[in-house]
C-alpha positions as CSV (number, residue, x, y, z in Angstrom):
1,M,131.5,-196.6,-115.7
2,H,130.4,-194.5,-112.4
3,R,127.2,-192.8,-112.4
4,P,126.9,-189.8,-110.8
5,T,124.8,-190.6,-107.5
6,P,121.0,-188.6,-107.5
7,F,122.6,-186.2,-104.8
8,L,125.6,-185.1,-106.6
9,L,123.1,-184.7,-110.0
10,F,121.0,-182.3,-107.4
11,A,124.2,-180.2,-106.3
12,L,125.6,-180.2,-110.1
13,G,122.2,-178.8,-110.9
14,L,121.9,-176.3,-108.1
15,S,125.8,-175.0,-108.8
16,L,124.8,-174.5,-112.9
17,A,121.8,-173.0,-111.7
18,T,122.8,-170.5,-109.5
19,P,124.4,-168.1,-111.8
20,G,121.4,-168.3,-114.1
21,L,119.2,-166.9,-111.7
22,A,122.1,-164.2,-110.8
23,S,122.2,-163.6,-114.2
24,D,118.4,-163.1,-114.5
25,A,117.9,-160.7,-111.5
26,R,116.5,-157.3,-112.1
27,K,119.2,-154.9,-112.3
28,V,118.2,-152.0,-109.9
29,S,119.9,-148.6,-109.5
30,W,120.2,-146.8,-106.0
31,S,117.3,-144.5,-107.0
32,E,115.5,-147.4,-107.4
33,L,115.2,-148.3,-103.6
34,A,113.7,-145.1,-102.4
35,P,109.8,-144.5,-102.0
36,A,108.1,-142.0,-104.8
37,R,108.4,-138.5,-103.9
38,V,105.5,-137.5,-102.0
39,E,104.7,-133.4,-102.1
40,Y,103.8,-131.1,-99.3
41,E,102.9,-127.9,-98.3
42,N,104.9,-126.1,-95.6
43,P,103.1,-123.7,-94.0
44,F,106.7,-123.0,-92.2
45,E,108.5,-121.2,-95.1
46,A,106.6,-117.9,-94.9
47,L,107.4,-117.7,-91.1
48,S,110.1,-115.1,-90.7
49,G,112.9,-116.1,-89.0
50,E,111.9,-114.3,-85.2
51,Q,108.3,-116.2,-85.8
52,L,110.7,-119.3,-86.6
53,D,112.9,-119.1,-83.7
54,A,110.0,-118.6,-81.1
55,L,108.4,-121.7,-82.2
56,R,111.7,-124.0,-81.4
57,R,111.6,-122.5,-78.4
58,L,108.2,-123.3,-77.5
59,V,108.6,-126.6,-78.3
60,R,111.8,-127.0,-76.4
61,L,109.8,-125.2,-73.7
62,K,106.6,-127.9,-73.7
63,S,109.1,-130.7,-74.3
64,R,110.7,-129.6,-70.9
65,V,107.0,-129.2,-69.3
66,E,106.2,-133.2,-70.9
67,A,109.3,-134.1,-69.0
68,G,108.1,-132.9,-65.6
69,D,109.5,-129.5,-65.5
70,A,106.6,-127.7,-63.9
71,G,108.2,-124.7,-63.7
72,S,107.9,-124.0,-67.4
73,T,104.5,-124.2,-67.7
74,D,104.0,-120.4,-67.7
75,D,106.7,-119.7,-70.0
76,V,104.7,-121.8,-72.7
77,T,101.6,-120.2,-71.7
78,A,102.9,-116.9,-72.3
79,L,105.2,-118.1,-75.2
80,Q,102.2,-119.3,-77.0
81,A,99.9,-117.0,-76.2
82,E,102.6,-114.1,-77.6
83,L,102.6,-116.0,-80.9
84,E,98.8,-116.5,-81.5
85,S,98.3,-112.5,-80.8
86,A,100.3,-112.3,-84.0
87,G,98.1,-114.9,-85.8
88,L,99.8,-117.9,-85.6
89,D,97.6,-121.3,-85.4
90,V,100.1,-122.4,-83.3
91,D,98.3,-125.8,-82.4
92,G,97.7,-125.7,-85.9
93,L,101.5,-125.4,-86.9
94,L,102.6,-128.1,-84.4
95,A,100.6,-130.4,-85.4
96,R,102.1,-129.8,-89.0
97,R,105.5,-130.0,-88.1
98,A,104.9,-133.6,-87.0
99,E,103.0,-134.3,-89.8
100,I,106.1,-132.7,-92.0
101,M,108.3,-135.1,-89.4
102,A,106.8,-138.0,-90.1
103,L,107.1,-137.4,-93.9
104,R,110.2,-136.5,-94.1
105,R,111.3,-139.6,-91.9
106,A,109.7,-141.4,-94.7
107,A,111.5,-140.5,-97.4
108,V,114.8,-141.5,-95.6
109,T,113.6,-144.7,-94.3
110,G,110.8,-146.1,-96.4
111,V,110.9,-148.5,-99.3
112,N,109.8,-149.3,-102.8
113,E,107.1,-151.9,-102.4
114,D,107.5,-153.0,-106.0
115,L,110.6,-153.9,-105.4
116,I,109.8,-156.3,-102.2
117,G,110.2,-160.0,-103.2
118,E,112.0,-159.2,-106.5
119,T,115.4,-160.6,-107.0
120,V,117.8,-157.9,-107.9
121,R,120.6,-157.0,-108.9
122,I,123.1,-154.3,-107.6
123,P,126.2,-152.8,-107.2
124,G,127.4,-151.0,-104.2
125,F,130.7,-151.0,-102.1
126,V,131.3,-153.3,-98.6
127,V,131.1,-152.3,-95.0
128,P,132.0,-155.6,-93.4
129,L,130.0,-156.1,-90.2
130,E,131.4,-159.9,-88.9
131,F,134.1,-162.4,-90.2
132,R,134.6,-165.4,-90.6
133,D,138.0,-167.4,-91.7
134,L,138.8,-163.3,-92.3
135,K,135.7,-163.6,-95.0
136,A,132.8,-160.9,-94.7
137,V,129.5,-163.3,-93.9
138,E,127.6,-160.2,-93.0
139,F,127.8,-156.9,-94.4
140,L,126.1,-152.8,-95.3
141,L,126.1,-152.3,-98.7
142,V,126.4,-148.8,-99.8
143,P,126.5,-146.7,-103.0
144,T,129.1,-144.9,-102.1
145,A,132.9,-145.8,-101.3
146,G,133.8,-145.2,-97.3
147,A,130.1,-144.8,-96.4
148,C,129.7,-145.1,-92.9
149,I,133.2,-145.4,-92.3
150,H,134.3,-142.1,-93.8
151,T,131.7,-140.2,-94.3
152,P,128.5,-140.0,-93.0
153,P,125.8,-142.9,-93.3
154,P,123.4,-142.5,-96.3
155,P,119.6,-142.5,-95.5
156,A,118.3,-146.0,-94.3
157,N,117.0,-146.9,-98.0
158,Q,120.1,-146.7,-99.3
159,I,121.6,-149.3,-97.3
160,V,121.0,-153.0,-97.7
161,H,122.3,-155.3,-94.6
162,V,123.2,-158.4,-96.3
163,R,124.2,-162.5,-94.7
164,Y,126.4,-164.6,-97.1
165,P,127.7,-167.4,-94.9
166,E,129.9,-167.9,-97.8
167,G,131.7,-164.6,-97.0
168,I,133.5,-162.5,-99.7
169,E,137.2,-161.2,-98.9
170,V,137.2,-157.3,-98.3
171,R,141.0,-155.7,-99.7
172,T,139.8,-152.4,-99.5
173,L,136.5,-150.7,-99.1
174,Y,136.9,-149.4,-102.3
175,D,136.5,-152.3,-104.6
176,A,132.7,-152.4,-105.9
177,V,130.9,-155.9,-105.6
178,W,127.4,-156.6,-107.4
179,V,124.9,-158.3,-104.9
180,S,122.3,-160.6,-106.3
181,G,119.4,-162.1,-104.7
182,Q,115.7,-161.6,-103.4
183,I,115.2,-158.5,-101.6
184,A,113.3,-157.5,-98.6
185,A,112.2,-154.7,-96.8
186,E,113.6,-155.6,-93.6
187,N,114.5,-152.1,-91.1
188,S,117.1,-152.9,-88.8
189,V,120.1,-150.7,-86.6
190,Q,123.5,-152.4,-87.2
191,T,126.5,-152.0,-85.6
192,V,129.4,-150.6,-87.3
193,N,133.3,-150.3,-86.1
194,Y,135.6,-147.9,-86.2
195,V,139.0,-147.9,-84.7
196,D,138.2,-145.5,-82.4
197,G,134.8,-147.6,-81.3
198,T,131.0,-148.4,-82.9
199,A,128.2,-146.4,-84.4
200,P,124.8,-147.8,-85.0
201,V,123.4,-147.9,-88.9
202,E,120.1,-147.9,-89.8
203,A,118.9,-150.1,-93.0
204,S,115.7,-150.5,-95.0
205,Y,116.6,-153.7,-96.6
206,A,118.0,-156.7,-96.3
207,I,119.3,-159.5,-99.4
208,Q,119.9,-163.2,-98.5
209,P,121.9,-163.5,-101.9
210,M,122.4,-165.9,-104.3
211,L,125.9,-164.3,-105.7
212,V,128.2,-161.6,-104.5
213,A,131.2,-160.8,-107.5
214,P,133.3,-158.3,-108.4
215,Y,131.7,-155.5,-110.0
216,R,132.9,-155.4,-113.7
């Protein structure tokens, strides 16, 4: 009687273990990928439309000065003096603006640290990036069909960059899949191909999956 070689036993054990590992993965929703919401005070809500417009002009003028347009320096001085005479703390507001922009950026690109390193199972739709033998071996996993192609990209922390050397057949962008594997915080910018060109799409997560299977 022919006995299996140690290598064959190992390979058989691996093939049997993979589905089991995938089934043990923690099922996560897309909302769980976002970090905890950070509440903050927004001083700009108390300003009038005219004051907001003036602050926007001031920001543009300051940008010109920083870019080397010395001719805008007097305009900056005059406009800032005008706003301060109306009782606004211009420097404080501009500093707060930078803080709020950073918070908003973190809300759409930050990750849920509790998930990092976990083996997860998440459903989604495929946006192909690279094909091999007519199969997608690299793709973006997104929460809605046609995202990044027919509609604008979702926030970066709602996109997962997936490398899957085995490849999957992509018949349409509307066929959902399950992706199971260890999730990592990996910010990247991927190039998505369109019929009429390309566009960069930012992702905050990455998975090199154990299993990609049709959504059922």
